[in-house]
Short mmCIF file of the C-alpha atoms (twelve columns), coordinates in Angstrom:
data_MODEL
# 
_entry.id   MODEL 
# 
loop_
_atom_site.group_PDB 
_atom_site.id 
_atom_site.type_symbol 
_atom_site.label_atom_id 
_atom_site.label_alt_id 
_atom_site.label_comp_id 
_atom_site.label_asym_id 
_atom_site.label_seq_id 
_atom_site.Cartn_x 
_atom_site.Cartn_y 
_atom_site.Cartn_z 
_atom_site.pdbx_PDB_model_num 
ATOM 1   C CA . UNK A 1   41.729  66.591  -36.272 1 
ATOM 2   C CA . UNK A 2   40.081  66.002  -32.858 1 
ATOM 3   C CA . UNK A 3   36.655  65.839  -34.478 1 
ATOM 4   C CA . UNK A 4   37.815  63.172  -36.874 1 
ATOM 5   C CA . UNK A 5   39.117  61.133  -33.949 1 
ATOM 6   C CA . UNK A 6   35.605  61.059  -32.411 1 
ATOM 7   C CA . UNK A 7   33.826  59.958  -35.595 1 
ATOM 8   C CA . UNK A 8   34.852  56.238  -35.481 1 
ATOM 9   C CA . UNK A 9   33.790  56.083  -31.819 1 
ATOM 10  C CA . UNK A 10  30.402  57.556  -32.628 1 
ATOM 11  C CA . UNK A 11  29.926  55.022  -35.418 1 
ATOM 12  C CA . UNK A 12  30.824  52.128  -33.119 1 
ATOM 13  C CA . UNK A 13  28.448  53.375  -30.375 1 
ATOM 14  C CA . UNK A 14  25.620  53.716  -32.883 1 
ATOM 15  C CA . UNK A 15  26.243  50.165  -34.069 1 
ATOM 16  C CA . UNK A 16  26.130  48.861  -30.494 1 
ATOM 17  C CA . UNK A 17  22.890  50.725  -29.764 1 
ATOM 18  C CA . UNK A 18  21.355  49.476  -32.995 1 
ATOM 19  C CA . UNK A 19  22.364  45.882  -32.239 1 
ATOM 20  C CA . UNK A 20  20.906  46.065  -28.739 1 
ATOM 21  C CA . UNK A 21  17.638  47.448  -30.055 1 
ATOM 22  C CA . UNK A 22  17.461  44.701  -32.667 1 
ATOM 23  C CA . UNK A 23  18.089  42.041  -29.986 1 
ATOM 24  C CA . UNK A 24  15.409  43.486  -27.725 1 
ATOM 25  C CA . UNK A 25  12.862  43.846  -30.505 1 
ATOM 26  C CA . UNK A 26  13.439  40.521  -32.242 1 
ATOM 27  C CA . UNK A 27  10.637  37.926  -31.971 1 
ATOM 28  C CA . UNK A 28  11.201  35.137  -29.425 1 
ATOM 29  C CA . UNK A 29  10.785  31.624  -30.880 1 
ATOM 30  C CA . UNK A 30  8.077   29.590  -29.111 1 
ATOM 31  C CA . UNK A 31  6.422   26.195  -29.399 1 
ATOM 32  C CA . UNK A 32  2.645   26.084  -29.508 1 
ATOM 33  C CA . UNK A 33  -0.055  23.471  -29.042 1 
ATOM 34  C CA . UNK A 34  -3.722  23.496  -30.000 1 
ATOM 35  C CA . UNK A 35  -6.263  22.367  -27.368 1 
ATOM 36  C CA . UNK A 36  -7.909  19.026  -28.094 1 
ATOM 37  C CA . UNK A 37  -11.046 17.184  -27.070 1 
ATOM 38  C CA . UNK A 38  -10.959 14.082  -24.912 1 
ATOM 39  C CA . UNK A 39  -12.030 12.482  -21.650 1 
ATOM 40  C CA . UNK A 40  -10.565 13.907  -18.455 1 
ATOM 41  C CA . UNK A 41  -10.494 11.825  -15.297 1 
ATOM 42  C CA . UNK A 42  -9.985  13.007  -11.739 1 
ATOM 43  C CA . UNK A 43  -7.739  10.404  -10.120 1 
ATOM 44  C CA . UNK A 44  -6.581  9.627   -6.589  1 
ATOM 45  C CA . UNK A 45  -3.236  7.858   -6.598  1 
ATOM 46  C CA . UNK A 46  -1.942  5.268   -4.125  1 
ATOM 47  C CA . UNK A 47  0.224   2.155   -4.042  1 
ATOM 48  C CA . UNK A 48  -0.814  -1.211  -2.698  1 
ATOM 49  C CA . UNK A 49  -0.256  -4.947  -2.669  1 
ATOM 50  C CA . UNK A 50  -2.366  -7.997  -3.489  1 
ATOM 51  C CA . UNK A 51  -3.675  -10.127 -0.620  1 
ATOM 52  C CA . UNK A 52  -6.295  -12.877 -0.274  1 
ATOM 53  C CA . UNK A 53  -9.678  -11.932 1.120   1 
ATOM 54  C CA . UNK A 54  -9.450  -14.794 3.638   1 
ATOM 55  C CA . UNK A 55  -6.129  -15.801 5.124   1 
ATOM 56  C CA . UNK A 56  -4.125  -16.095 8.334   1 
ATOM 57  C CA . UNK A 57  -0.482  -15.822 9.300   1 
ATOM 58  C CA . UNK A 58  0.719   -18.699 11.467  1 
ATOM 59  C CA . UNK A 59  3.589   -17.987 13.844  1 
ATOM 60  C CA . UNK A 60  4.952   -19.826 16.923  1 
ATOM 61  C CA . UNK A 61  4.196   -18.495 20.400  1 
ATOM 62  C CA . UNK A 62  7.341   -20.111 21.882  1 
ATOM 63  C CA . UNK A 63  10.972  -19.937 20.780  1 
ATOM 64  C CA . UNK A 64  12.198  -23.429 20.042  1 
ATOM 65  C CA . UNK A 65  13.838  -25.588 17.386  1 
ATOM 66  C CA . UNK A 66  11.729  -26.982 14.517  1 
ATOM 67  C CA . UNK A 67  11.797  -30.801 14.634  1 
ATOM 68  C CA . UNK A 68  9.045   -31.576 12.121  1 
ATOM 69  C CA . UNK A 69  7.435   -29.659 9.278   1 
ATOM 70  C CA . UNK A 70  4.918   -30.575 6.614   1 
ATOM 71  C CA . UNK A 71  5.777   -30.388 2.942   1 
ATOM 72  C CA . UNK A 72  2.427   -28.778 2.172   1 
ATOM 73  C CA . UNK A 73  3.084   -25.495 0.394   1 
ATOM 74  C CA . UNK A 74  0.327   -25.113 -2.186  1 
ATOM 75  C CA . UNK A 75  -1.700  -27.962 -0.661  1 
ATOM 76  C CA . UNK A 76  -5.132  -27.692 0.940   1 
ATOM 77  C CA . UNK A 77  -5.349  -28.301 4.688   1 
ATOM 78  C CA . UNK A 78  -8.202  -28.618 7.156   1 
ATOM 79  C CA . UNK A 79  -8.563  -26.612 10.335  1 
ATOM 80  C CA . UNK A 80  -6.403  -28.176 13.045  1 
ATOM 81  C CA . UNK A 81  -4.061  -30.056 10.687  1 
ATOM 82  C CA . UNK A 82  -0.484  -30.215 11.999  1 
ATOM 83  C CA . UNK A 83  1.836   -27.963 10.018  1 
ATOM 84  C CA . UNK A 84  4.951   -28.215 12.189  1 
ATOM 85  C CA . UNK A 85  6.212   -29.402 15.569  1 
ATOM 86  C CA . UNK A 86  8.753   -27.739 17.833  1 
ATOM 87  C CA . UNK A 87  11.153  -29.438 20.232  1 
ATOM 88  C CA . UNK A 88  9.053   -30.128 23.366  1 
ATOM 89  C CA . UNK A 89  11.429  -32.477 25.228  1 
ATOM 90  C CA . UNK A 90  11.856  -30.180 28.228  1 
ATOM 91  C CA . UNK A 91  8.121   -29.574 28.521  1 
ATOM 92  C CA . UNK A 92  7.398   -33.303 28.313  1 
ATOM 93  C CA . UNK A 93  9.966   -34.015 31.011  1 
ATOM 94  C CA . UNK A 94  8.321   -31.460 33.281  1 
ATOM 95  C CA . UNK A 95  4.936   -32.996 32.501  1 
ATOM 96  C CA . UNK A 96  6.211   -36.442 33.442  1 
ATOM 97  C CA . UNK A 97  7.398   -35.121 36.796  1 
ATOM 98  C CA . UNK A 98  4.033   -33.516 37.487  1 
ATOM 99  C CA . UNK A 99  2.172   -36.697 36.555  1 
ATOM 100 C CA . UNK A 100 4.348   -38.650 38.991  1 
ATOM 101 C CA . UNK A 101 3.559   -36.171 41.723  1 
ATOM 102 C CA . UNK A 102 -0.126  -36.416 40.834  1 
ATOM 103 C CA . UNK A 103 -0.005  -40.193 41.200  1 
ATOM 104 C CA . UNK A 104 1.546   -39.894 44.657  1 
ATOM 105 C CA . UNK A 105 -0.932  -37.215 45.672  1 
ATOM 106 C CA . UNK A 106 -3.764  -39.413 44.440  1 
ATOM 107 C CA . UNK A 107 -2.512  -42.334 46.507  1 
ATOM 108 C CA . UNK A 108 -2.215  -40.121 49.565  1 
ATOM 109 C CA . UNK A 109 -5.736  -38.822 49.066  1 
ATOM 110 C CA . UNK A 110 -7.060  -42.386 48.766  1 
ATOM 111 C CA . UNK A 111 -5.200  -43.372 51.923  1 
ATOM 112 C CA . UNK A 112 -6.567  -40.427 53.856  1 
ATOM 113 C CA . UNK A 113 -10.068 -41.219 52.576  1 
ATOM 114 C CA . UNK A 114 -9.843  -44.797 53.904  1 
ATOM 115 C CA . UNK A 115 -8.556  -43.572 57.230  1 
ATOM 116 C CA . UNK A 116 -11.310 -40.984 57.421  1 
ATOM 117 C CA . UNK A 117 -13.929 -43.672 56.878  1 
ATOM 118 C CA . UNK A 118 -12.473 -45.481 59.900  1 
ATOM 119 C CA . UNK A 119 -12.251 -42.238 61.886  1 
ATOM 120 C CA . UNK A 120 -8.482  -42.838 62.039  1 
ATOM 121 C CA . UNK A 121 -7.532  -39.405 60.659  1 
ATOM 122 C CA . UNK A 122 -8.749  -35.867 60.939  1 
ATOM 123 C CA . UNK A 123 -10.916 -34.063 58.415  1 
ATOM 124 C CA . UNK A 124 -8.164  -31.474 58.181  1 
ATOM 125 C CA . UNK A 125 -5.667  -34.076 56.932  1 
ATOM 126 C CA . UNK A 126 -8.164  -35.331 54.354  1 
ATOM 127 C CA . UNK A 127 -8.858  -31.793 53.113  1 
ATOM 128 C CA . UNK A 128 -5.126  -31.097 52.859  1 
ATOM 129 C CA . UNK A 129 -4.571  -34.235 50.755  1 
ATOM 130 C CA . UNK A 130 -7.475  -33.345 48.460  1 
ATOM 131 C CA . UNK A 131 -6.203  -29.759 48.047  1 
ATOM 132 C CA . UNK A 132 -2.709  -30.951 47.144  1 
ATOM 133 C CA . UNK A 133 -4.133  -33.379 44.585  1 
ATOM 134 C CA . UNK A 134 -6.265  -30.621 43.028  1 
ATOM 135 C CA . UNK A 135 -3.287  -28.262 42.779  1 
ATOM 136 C CA . UNK A 136 -1.122  -30.859 41.041  1 
ATOM 137 C CA . UNK A 137 -3.937  -31.766 38.647  1 
ATOM 138 C CA . UNK A 138 -4.217  -28.087 37.710  1 
ATOM 139 C CA . UNK A 139 -0.459  -27.981 37.083  1 
ATOM 140 C CA . UNK A 140 -0.701  -31.065 34.878  1 
ATOM 141 C CA . UNK A 141 -3.547  -29.503 32.866  1 
ATOM 142 C CA . UNK A 142 -1.564  -26.284 32.434  1 
ATOM 143 C CA . UNK A 143 1.538   -28.186 31.314  1 
ATOM 144 C CA . UNK A 144 -0.502  -30.153 28.762  1 
ATOM 145 C CA . UNK A 145 -1.926  -26.893 27.414  1 
ATOM 146 C CA . UNK A 146 1.594   -25.492 27.166  1 
ATOM 147 C CA . UNK A 147 2.696   -28.660 25.371  1 
ATOM 148 C CA . UNK A 148 0.048   -28.008 22.729  1 
ATOM 149 C CA . UNK A 149 1.703   -24.678 21.860  1 
ATOM 150 C CA . UNK A 150 4.673   -26.659 20.530  1 
ATOM 151 C CA . UNK A 151 2.401   -28.034 17.809  1 
ATOM 152 C CA . UNK A 152 1.669   -25.555 15.008  1 
ATOM 153 C CA . UNK A 153 -1.729  -26.224 13.458  1 
ATOM 154 C CA . UNK A 154 -3.738  -24.717 10.621  1 
ATOM 155 C CA . UNK A 155 -6.016  -22.077 12.210  1 
ATOM 156 C CA . UNK A 156 -8.519  -22.236 9.349   1 
ATOM 157 C CA . UNK A 157 -9.218  -24.446 6.345   1 
ATOM 158 C CA . UNK A 158 -7.541  -23.328 3.157   1 
ATOM 159 C CA . UNK A 159 -4.433  -23.576 1.017   1 
ATOM 160 C CA . UNK A 160 -0.912  -23.206 2.408   1 
ATOM 161 C CA . UNK A 161 -0.008  -20.145 0.372   1 
ATOM 162 C CA . UNK A 162 3.554   -20.065 1.619   1 
ATOM 163 C CA . UNK A 163 5.750   -21.733 4.215   1 
ATOM 164 C CA . UNK A 164 9.103   -20.704 5.636   1 
ATOM 165 C CA . UNK A 165 11.595  -22.238 8.020   1 
ATOM 166 C CA . UNK A 166 13.464  -25.544 7.907   1 
ATOM 167 C CA . UNK A 167 13.757  -28.504 10.238  1 
ATOM 168 C CA . UNK A 168 16.596  -27.797 12.660  1 
ATOM 169 C CA . UNK A 169 16.176  -24.020 12.607  1 
ATOM 170 C CA . UNK A 170 15.099  -21.992 15.621  1 
ATOM 171 C CA . UNK A 171 11.565  -20.656 15.253  1 
ATOM 172 C CA . UNK A 172 11.638  -17.143 16.668  1 
ATOM 173 C CA . UNK A 173 8.652   -15.642 18.433  1 
ATOM 174 C CA . UNK A 174 6.351   -13.854 16.012  1 
ATOM 175 C CA . UNK A 175 8.170   -15.120 12.903  1 
ATOM 176 C CA . UNK A 176 5.560   -16.231 10.378  1 
ATOM 177 C CA . UNK A 177 6.131   -19.827 9.277   1 
ATOM 178 C CA . UNK A 178 2.924   -20.407 7.287   1 
ATOM 179 C CA . UNK A 179 0.355   -18.370 5.377   1 
ATOM 180 C CA . UNK A 180 -2.952  -20.240 5.134   1 
ATOM 181 C CA . UNK A 181 -5.936  -18.933 3.187   1 
ATOM 182 C CA . UNK A 182 -8.019  -19.066 0.029   1 
ATOM 183 C CA . UNK A 183 -6.352  -18.069 -3.276  1 
ATOM 184 C CA . UNK A 184 -9.588  -16.440 -4.461  1 
ATOM 185 C CA . UNK A 185 -11.066 -13.878 -4.173  1 
ATOM 186 C CA . UNK A 186 -8.217  -11.386 -4.026  1 
ATOM 187 C CA . UNK A 187 -7.975  -7.836  -2.766  1 
ATOM 188 C CA . UNK A 188 -5.593  -4.935  -3.272  1 
ATOM 189 C CA . UNK A 189 -4.858  -3.145  -0.021  1 
ATOM 190 C CA . UNK A 190 -3.516  0.410   -0.286  1 
ATOM 191 C CA . UNK A 191 -2.860  3.393   1.955   1 
ATOM 192 C CA . UNK A 192 -4.581  6.584   0.749   1 
ATOM 193 C CA . UNK A 193 -3.513  10.026  2.001   1 
ATOM 194 C CA . UNK A 194 -5.931  11.685  4.405   1 
ATOM 195 C CA . UNK A 195 -6.407  14.721  2.140   1 
ATOM 196 C CA . UNK A 196 -7.684  12.416  -0.629  1 
ATOM 197 C CA . UNK A 197 -9.830  10.030  1.420   1 
ATOM 198 C CA . UNK A 198 -12.956 12.281  1.522   1 
ATOM 199 C CA . UNK A 199 -13.285 11.787  -2.256  1 
ATOM 200 C CA . UNK A 200 -12.996 7.998   -2.129  1 
ATOM 201 C CA . UNK A 201 -16.240 6.000   -1.947  1 
ATOM 202 C CA . UNK A 202 -17.221 2.335   -2.016  1 
ATOM 203 C CA . UNK A 203 -17.985 1.150   -5.549  1 
ATOM 204 C CA . UNK A 204 -15.647 3.518   -7.401  1 
ATOM 205 C CA . UNK A 205 -13.849 2.110   -10.422 1 
ATOM 206 C CA . UNK A 206 -10.112 1.682   -9.973  1 
ATOM 207 C CA . UNK A 207 -7.356  1.180   -12.546 1 
ATOM 208 C CA . UNK A 208 -4.244  -0.762  -11.578 1 
ATOM 209 C CA . UNK A 209 -0.757  -0.975  -13.021 1 
ATOM 210 C CA . UNK A 210 1.694   -3.728  -12.083 1 
ATOM 211 C CA . UNK A 211 5.320   -4.218  -13.117 1 
ATOM 212 C CA . UNK A 212 4.522   -7.876  -13.830 1 
ATOM 213 C CA . UNK A 213 2.118   -6.804  -16.596 1 
ATOM 214 C CA . UNK A 214 3.677   -3.765  -18.332 1 
ATOM 215 C CA . UNK A 215 1.341   -1.796  -20.547 1 
ATOM 216 C CA . UNK A 216 -1.714  -3.655  -19.254 1 
ATOM 217 C CA . UNK A 217 -4.482  -1.803  -17.413 1 
ATOM 218 C CA . UNK A 218 -6.170  -3.942  -14.758 1 
ATOM 219 C CA . UNK A 219 -9.382  -3.063  -12.961 1 
ATOM 220 C CA . UNK A 220 -10.710 -3.246  -9.413  1 
ATOM 221 C CA . UNK A 221 -13.522 -1.709  -7.354  1 
ATOM 222 C CA . UNK A 222 -13.344 0.073   -3.999  1 
ATOM 223 C CA . UNK A 223 -14.669 -2.563  -1.570  1 
ATOM 224 C CA . UNK A 224 -14.339 -0.898  1.840   1 
ATOM 225 C CA . UNK A 225 -12.491 1.832   3.723   1 
ATOM 226 C CA . UNK A 226 -11.049 1.454   7.205   1 
ATOM 227 C CA . UNK A 227 -12.940 3.903   9.457   1 
ATOM 228 C CA . UNK A 228 -9.866  4.859   11.517  1 
ATOM 229 C CA . UNK A 229 -6.800  6.335   9.883   1 
ATOM 230 C CA . UNK A 230 -3.165  6.246   10.961  1 
ATOM 231 C CA . UNK A 231 -2.292  9.592   12.611  1 
ATOM 232 C CA . UNK A 232 1.440   8.966   12.118  1 
ATOM 233 C CA . UNK A 233 1.474   8.244   8.382   1 
ATOM 234 C CA . UNK A 234 -1.717  10.294  7.825   1 
ATOM 235 C CA . UNK A 235 -3.244  7.594   5.654   1 
ATOM 236 C CA . UNK A 236 -6.374  5.450   5.533   1 
ATOM 237 C CA . UNK A 237 -6.411  1.812   4.494   1 
ATOM 238 C CA . UNK A 238 -8.604  1.084   1.477   1 
ATOM 239 C CA . UNK A 239 -9.542  -2.378  0.160   1 
ATOM 240 C CA . UNK A 240 -10.138 -2.947  -3.564  1 
ATOM 241 C CA . UNK A 241 -11.974 -6.021  -4.841  1 
ATOM 242 C CA . UNK A 242 -10.376 -7.775  -7.817  1 
ATOM 243 C CA . UNK A 243 -12.302 -9.840  -10.374 1 
ATOM 244 C CA . UNK A 244 -11.857 -13.620 -10.198 1 
ATOM 245 C CA . UNK A 245 -10.085 -13.666 -13.569 1 
ATOM 246 C CA . UNK A 246 -7.410  -11.138 -12.571 1 
ATOM 247 C CA . UNK A 247 -3.869  -12.162 -13.536 1 
ATOM 248 C CA . UNK A 248 -2.476  -10.540 -10.397 1 
ATOM 249 C CA . UNK A 249 -0.978  -12.863 -7.798  1 
ATOM 250 C CA . UNK A 250 -0.746  -12.713 -4.034  1 
ATOM 251 C CA . UNK A 251 2.073   -10.434 -2.908  1 
ATOM 252 C CA . UNK A 252 2.376   -8.388  -6.106  1 
ATOM 253 C CA . UNK A 253 2.684   -4.611  -5.775  1 
ATOM 254 C CA . UNK A 254 0.449   -2.298  -7.796  1 
ATOM 255 C CA . UNK A 255 -0.054  1.369   -8.593  1 
ATOM 256 C CA . UNK A 256 -3.634  2.269   -7.727  1 
ATOM 257 C CA . UNK A 257 -5.610  4.915   -9.629  1 
ATOM 258 C CA . UNK A 258 -9.056  5.539   -8.134  1 
ATOM 259 C CA . UNK A 259 -11.359 7.192   -10.686 1 
ATOM 260 C CA . UNK A 260 -13.224 9.909   -8.781  1 
ATOM 261 C CA . UNK A 261 -14.904 11.680  -11.699 1 
ATOM 262 C CA . UNK A 262 -14.806 11.587  -15.517 1 
ATOM 263 C CA . UNK A 263 -15.519 14.557  -17.821 1 
ATOM 264 C CA . UNK A 264 -16.446 13.462  -21.351 1 
ATOM 265 C CA . UNK A 265 -15.351 15.421  -24.450 1 
ATOM 266 C CA . UNK A 266 -13.497 17.991  -22.343 1 
ATOM 267 C CA . UNK A 267 -11.288 20.731  -23.794 1 
ATOM 268 C CA . UNK A 268 -7.729  19.817  -22.772 1 
ATOM 269 C CA . UNK A 269 -4.327  21.460  -22.779 1 
ATOM 270 C CA . UNK A 270 -0.970  20.082  -21.559 1 
ATOM 271 C CA . UNK A 271 -0.258  20.375  -17.848 1 
ATOM 272 C CA . UNK A 272 3.124   21.987  -18.592 1 
ATOM 273 C CA . UNK A 273 1.389   24.842  -20.438 1 
ATOM 274 C CA . UNK A 274 -0.318  26.096  -17.272 1 
ATOM 275 C CA . UNK A 275 1.069   27.897  -14.260 1 
ATOM 276 C CA . UNK A 276 -1.578  28.261  -11.579 1 
ATOM 277 C CA . UNK A 277 -4.583  29.442  -13.606 1 
ATOM 278 C CA . UNK A 278 -2.522  31.336  -16.182 1 
ATOM 279 C CA . UNK A 279 -1.764  30.391  -19.760 1 
ATOM 280 C CA . UNK A 280 0.000   32.233  -22.603 1 
ATOM 281 C CA . UNK A 281 -1.408  32.220  -26.135 1 
ATOM 282 C CA . UNK A 282 -0.112  33.548  -29.432 1 
ATOM 283 C CA . UNK A 283 -2.251  36.159  -31.165 1 
ATOM 284 C CA . UNK A 284 -0.691  37.194  -34.460 1 
ATOM 285 C CA . UNK A 285 2.928   37.740  -33.485 1 
ATOM 286 C CA . UNK A 286 2.225   38.685  -29.875 1 
ATOM 287 C CA . UNK A 287 2.180   36.661  -26.665 1 
ATOM 288 C CA . UNK A 288 -0.907  37.273  -24.528 1 
ATOM 289 C CA . UNK A 289 -1.373  36.191  -20.918 1 
ATOM 290 C CA . UNK A 290 -4.781  34.672  -20.244 1 
ATOM 291 C CA . UNK A 291 -6.444  33.553  -17.022 1 
ATOM 292 C CA . UNK A 292 -8.466  30.379  -17.426 1 
ATOM 293 C CA . UNK A 293 -10.942 28.416  -15.316 1 
ATOM 294 C CA . UNK A 294 -9.794  24.807  -14.979 1 
ATOM 295 C CA . UNK A 295 -11.578 21.606  -14.038 1 
ATOM 296 C CA . UNK A 296 -9.881  18.237  -13.726 1 
ATOM 297 C CA . UNK A 297 -6.108  18.391  -13.525 1 
ATOM 298 C CA . UNK A 298 -4.101  15.340  -14.538 1 
ATOM 299 C CA . UNK A 299 -0.434  14.605  -15.142 1 
ATOM 300 C CA . UNK A 300 -0.791  14.826  -18.932 1 
ATOM 301 C CA . UNK A 301 -3.661  17.229  -19.417 1 
ATOM 302 C CA . UNK A 302 -5.845  19.839  -17.760 1 
ATOM 303 C CA . UNK A 303 -9.521  20.442  -18.444 1 
ATOM 304 C CA . UNK A 304 -10.240 24.025  -19.519 1 
ATOM 305 C CA . UNK A 305 -13.730 25.244  -18.619 1 
ATOM 306 C CA . UNK A 306 -13.376 28.832  -19.822 1 
ATOM 307 C CA . UNK A 307 -10.798 31.435  -20.838 1 
ATOM 308 C CA . UNK A 308 -9.749  30.063  -24.249 1 
ATOM 309 C CA . UNK A 309 -11.434 28.227  -27.109 1 
ATOM 310 C CA . UNK A 310 -10.468 25.221  -29.219 1 
ATOM 311 C CA . UNK A 311 -8.673  27.441  -31.792 1 
ATOM 312 C CA . UNK A 312 -6.250  29.017  -29.323 1 
ATOM 313 C CA . UNK A 313 -2.531  28.718  -29.981 1 
ATOM 314 C CA . UNK A 314 -1.178  27.878  -26.539 1 
ATOM 315 C CA . UNK A 315 2.527   28.252  -25.810 1 
ATOM 316 C CA . UNK A 316 3.834   25.027  -24.289 1 
ATOM 317 C CA . UNK A 317 5.678   24.680  -22.015 1 
ATOM 318 C CA . UNK A 318 4.622   27.744  -20.014 1 
ATOM 319 C CA . UNK A 319 7.018   30.619  -20.870 1 
ATOM 320 C CA . UNK A 320 7.766   31.964  -17.393 1 
ATOM 321 C CA . UNK A 321 10.281  34.557  -18.673 1 
ATOM 322 C CA . UNK A 322 8.130   35.841  -21.537 1 
ATOM 323 C CA . UNK A 323 6.384   39.152  -20.847 1 
ATOM 324 C CA . UNK A 324 2.763   39.791  -21.763 1 
ATOM 325 C CA . UNK A 325 2.737   41.548  -25.174 1 
ATOM 326 C CA . UNK A 326 6.163   40.286  -26.233 1 
ATOM 327 C CA . UNK A 327 6.837   39.614  -29.905 1 
ATOM 328 C CA . UNK A 328 7.023   35.910  -30.714 1 
ATOM 329 C CA . UNK A 329 7.441   33.652  -33.679 1 
ATOM 330 C CA . UNK A 330 6.167   30.081  -33.856 1 
ATOM 331 C CA . UNK A 331 9.161   27.780  -34.109 1 
ATOM 332 C CA . UNK A 332 7.258   24.509  -33.660 1 
ATOM 333 C CA . UNK A 333 3.639   23.394  -33.525 1 
ATOM 334 C CA . UNK A 334 2.704   20.380  -31.443 1 
ATOM 335 C CA . UNK A 335 -0.533  18.419  -31.311 1 
# 
């Protein structure tokens, strides 16, 4: 009777062992992709904005209220044209006082000169009157120069690309009120990471993407590279020349893709199918780990120089938990 009691337990244990063995030996379903031929491009990525080649920011050098402003946004101006005026009443009042003092000093100098001609005064008194007149004249000249800072003028000929501020508002120091420059030609200015800058050269083709033109690839050319980088952000400023017929406008932001090198008719596999330099292929019903030699690596594809051929069945994405030699079955075949 005891033996009979053990028989059902033995049967159950055998079933469990058999089920575990079946689970461990069953083929793992995988998705495969076949390598394809295409062009691979080595790209340096950055982000930038569109600016004119020639332009200037115009800001006040004194803090005062705006009393006059041109309505010239989009209009062409000449160098020296008045763009705005600030309240200069206090400066003019001070200038008037200095001019009155200059008039009195001039009269005193003339009086001392007449007396000196008659030997009725000393040379010392004449020199003192002349010195006082010279000092006041210098003060008047300085006040007139200061008065000129209350007039905001166009620093260069061009188009008023943008103007800010309103009559009655306080113009703060350093706040840009006008942008004056030429609408064409345009540049894209971007900051490129210092680890990428050694590969960037003048003349390289550049592809641009802008949110204003979805799905449209725009082109530019590397125009120049700033010799000194920023040690804080670890970037270098790069200027890209745009063609005259570009649809991009001043101030637009762009994604910059600098084409460093292009490999024609390269053997490509998906980036997600590679981990380091390893790839897993299906041979029969077995997964095999292969080490490959790669070339250009992009977001969507990686150039394979050696290690597999065009007929390989590559598991994609990379099966990190699949052991070399494991049994597999193809559940899906991609491109």
